[in-house]
DRENBAVO-297709 format. One record per residue: y, x, z of N, C-alpha, C in turn; residue number from 1. Coordinates in pm, whole numbers, plus 50000, padded with zeros to 5 digits. Example, Ala and Ser with C-alpha at 12.3 -4.5 7.8 and 13.67 -1.06 7.14 Angstrom:
2
(rec (49431,51319,50780),(49550,51230,50780),(49670,51320,50780),1);
(rec (49775,51285,50708),(49894,51367,50714),(50003,51290,50787),2);
***
This chain:
104
(rec (49882,50085,50000),(50000,50000,50000),(50124,50090,50000),1);
(rec (50209,50067,49902),(50337,50138,49897),(50436,50060,49983),2);
(rec (50501,50129,50076),(50599,50066,50165),(50729,50145,50152),3);
(rec (50837,50073,50117),(50965,50142,50095),(51082,50056,50141),4);
(rec (51187,50123,50185),(51309,50052,50224),(51396,50020,50103),5);
(rec (51366,50079,49989),(51444,50053,49868),(51402,49920,49806),6);
(rec (51480,49871,49713),(51452,49742,49650),(51356,49752,49532),7);
(rec (51313,49874,49501),(51219,49895,49391),(51133,50015,49423),8);
(rec (51029,50034,49342),(50941,50150,49355),(50970,50239,49234),9);
(rec (51020,50359,49256),(51054,50446,49144),(50936,50465,49048),10);
(rec (50964,50446,48919),(50862,50465,48817),(50767,50348,48801),11);
(rec (50786,50242,48878),(50699,50124,48870),(50785,50000,48850),12);
(rec (50729,49903,48784),(50800,49777,48761),(50736,49668,48846),13);
(rec (50820,49585,48906),(50770,49472,48984),(50732,49360,48889),14);
(rec (50605,49320,48894),(50555,49214,48806),(50571,49076,48869),15);
(rec (50559,49070,49002),(50563,48941,49069),(50609,48959,49213),16);
(rec (50696,48871,49257),(50737,48868,49397),(50650,48765,49467),17);
(rec (50581,48808,49572),(50488,48720,49643),(50552,48651,49764),18);
(rec (50659,48708,49815),(50728,48644,49927),(50752,48741,50041),19);
(rec (50806,48688,50148),(50837,48769,50267),(50709,48800,50341),20);
(rec (50696,48925,50381),(50586,48967,50466),(50645,49018,50596),21);
(rec (50575,48995,50705),(50630,49031,50835),(50522,49069,50933),22);
(rec (50563,49142,51034),(50474,49177,51144),(50559,49203,51266),23);
(rec (50503,49170,51382),(50578,49192,51504),(50486,49212,51622),24);
(rec (50543,49262,51729),(50468,49280,51853),(50565,49286,51970),25);
(rec (50514,49257,52086),(50588,49269,52210),(50499,49339,52311),26);
(rec (50554,49436,52378),(50477,49508,52480),(50559,49519,52606),27);
(rec (50487,49517,52717),(50556,49535,52845),(50538,49678,52894),28);
(rec (50637,49724,52965),(50628,49855,53028),(50548,49838,53156),29);
(rec (50496,49949,53206),(50421,49938,53331),(50498,50002,53446),30);
(rec (50453,49978,53567),(50522,50024,53686),(50535,50176,53689),31);
(rec (50431,50247,53649),(50434,50393,53650),(50541,50444,53553),32);
(rec (50546,50387,53432),(50649,50426,53336),(50787,50400,53392),33);
(rec (50806,50285,53456),(50937,50251,53512),(50975,50348,53624),34);
(rec (50877,50390,53703),(50904,50482,53812),(50950,50618,53758),35);
(rec (50876,50672,53659),(50914,50800,53600),(51049,50791,53528),36);
(rec (51072,50679,53461),(51199,50660,53391),(51314,50653,53490),37);
(rec (51291,50591,53606),(51394,50584,53709),(51433,50723,53759),38);
(rec (51333,50809,53778),(51360,50946,53821),(51437,51020,53712),39);
(rec (51394,51005,53587),(51460,51071,53474),(51604,51023,53461),40);
(rec (51626,50896,53491),(51760,50839,53484),(51854,50908,53584),41);
(rec (51799,50949,53697),(51879,51017,53799),(51917,51158,53759),42);
(rec (51824,51230,53695),(51847,51370,53662),(51892,51391,53518),43);
(rec (51880,51290,53436),(51920,51300,53296),(51808,51345,53206),44);
(rec (51825,51327,53078),(51725,51369,52980),(51658,51251,52912),45);
(rec (51573,51284,52818),(51502,51182,52741),(51396,51115,52827),46);
(rec (51388,50984,52814),(51283,50908,52881),(51166,50897,52785),47);
(rec (51084,51001,52783),(50979,51013,52681),(50878,50899,52686),48);
(rec (50855,50839,52802),(50762,50726,52810),(50813,50610,52726),49);
(rec (50944,50586,52733),(51003,50476,52655),(51011,50512,52507),50);
(rec (51037,50638,52477),(51041,50682,52338),(50905,50659,52272),51);
(rec (50798,50694,52343),(50662,50674,52290),(50631,50525,52277),52);
(rec (50668,50446,52377),(50644,50302,52371),(50716,50242,52252),53);
(rec (50840,50283,52230),(50918,50231,52117),(50852,50268,51984),54);
(rec (50807,50392,51972),(50740,50436,51849),(50610,50359,51828),55);
(rec (50535,50336,51935),(50408,50263,51924),(50429,50119,51878),56);
(rec (50532,50052,51932),(50551,49913,51892),(50603,49904,51748),57);
(rec (50683,50001,51705),(50728,50002,51565),(50609,50019,51472),58);
(rec (50518,50112,51506),(50399,50135,51422),(50310,50012,51416),59);
(rec (50293,49943,51529),(50209,49824,51530),(50273,49713,51447),60);
(rec (50404,49696,51458),(50474,49595,51377),(50460,49627,51229),61);
(rec (50475,49755,51194),(50461,49798,51055),(50320,49770,51004),62);
(rec (50218,49802,51082),(50080,49779,51040),(50052,49630,51023),63);
(rec (50105,49549,51111),(50085,49404,51098),(50154,49350,50973),64);
(rec (50270,49406,50937),(50337,49366,50815),(50252,49404,50693),65);
(rec (50197,49526,50693),(50110,49571,50583),(49987,49481,50574),66);
(rec (49927,49445,50687),(49811,49357,50687),(49846,49221,50627),67);
(rec (49963,49169,50661),(50009,49041,50606),(50025,49050,50454),68);
(rec (50086,49158,50407),(50106,49177,50262),(49972,49194,50191),69);
(rec (49879,49261,50254),(49745,49277,50195),(49679,49141,50177),70);
(rec (49689,49055,50278),(49633,48920,50267),(49698,48841,50154),71);
(rec (49824,48872,50124),(49895,48804,50015),(49857,48861,49878),72);
(rec (49785,48974,49875),(49747,49037,49750),(49850,49133,49695),73);
(rec (49938,49184,49780),(50046,49272,49737),(49997,49414,49709),74);
(rec (50069,49481,49620),(50049,49624,49593),(50152,49708,49667),75);
(rec (50265,49644,49701),(50375,49717,49763),(50460,49621,49846),76);
(rec (50540,49681,49934),(50639,49606,50010),(50771,49679,49989),77);
(rec (50870,49606,49940),(51001,49665,49915),(51103,49604,50012),78);
(rec (51214,49675,50029),(51322,49624,50114),(51283,49615,50260),79);
(rec (51201,49706,50308),(51152,49699,50446),(51264,49725,50546),80);
(rec (51265,49644,50651),(51361,49657,50760),(51288,49645,50892),81);
(rec (51346,49706,50996),(51293,49699,51131),(51397,49639,51223),82);
(rec (51350,49567,51324),(51436,49521,51432),(51363,49550,51561),83);
(rec (51437,49589,51662),(51379,49614,51794),(51473,49558,51898),84);
(rec (51415,49511,52007),(51498,49456,52112),(51428,49460,52246),85);
(rec (51508,49459,52349),(51457,49445,52484),(51456,49296,52513),86);
(rec (51339,49240,52532),(51328,49095,52545),(51353,49046,52687),87);
(rec (51298,49115,52783),(51321,49084,52924),(51326,49215,52998),88);
(rec (51338,49208,53129),(51343,49328,53212),(51209,49399,53206),89);
(rec (51158,49451,53112),(51031,49520,53113),(50950,49496,52987),90);
(rec (51006,49427,52891),(50933,49402,52768),(51019,49442,52647),91);
(rec (50957,49515,52557),(51022,49556,52433),(50953,49486,52316),92);
(rec (51031,49448,52217),(50975,49384,52100),(51021,49454,51974),93);
(rec (50941,49444,51870),(50978,49501,51741),(50922,49413,51631),94);
(rec (50996,49406,51522),(50946,49335,51405),(50979,49417,51281),95);
(rec (50893,49403,51182),(50912,49467,51053),(50899,49359,50948),96);
(rec (50984,49364,50845),(50974,49264,50739),(51020,49324,50608),97);
(rec (50974,49263,50500),(51010,49309,50368),(50961,49207,50265),98);
(rec (50965,49245,50139),(50922,49158,50031),(50791,49212,49973),99);
(rec (50688,49130,49977),(50558,49166,49921),(50564,49146,49770),100);
(rec (50520,49248,49694),(50526,49239,49548),(50396,49289,49486),101);
(rec (50373,49244,49362),(50268,49299,49275),(50337,49389,49175),102);
(rec (50280,49507,49152),(50336,49600,49056),(50259,49593,48924),103);
(rec (50327,49633,48817),(50259,49639,48687),(50181,49767,48680),104);
***
């Protein structure tokens, strides 16, 4: 599956637009992560537990979007975008979306 943020695939022509494809996930942080992050917040620096959690949820959202496009019969996803947000005091969410297409 070709996945791109551009509106086209270089060197390929879009034969058919299949529709919007999307994937999302929500994950909660755990008490241990919050404890270490609280300490890091006091002394400064990157909160690597949250950085990893954020990367993991983006990857899962991306994979779910690809799975959705595969079910639609797509060869590629163009115009991919990501959104991430803190949903509650301890939960992070991410979504990925784009346009599923068939290539010639």
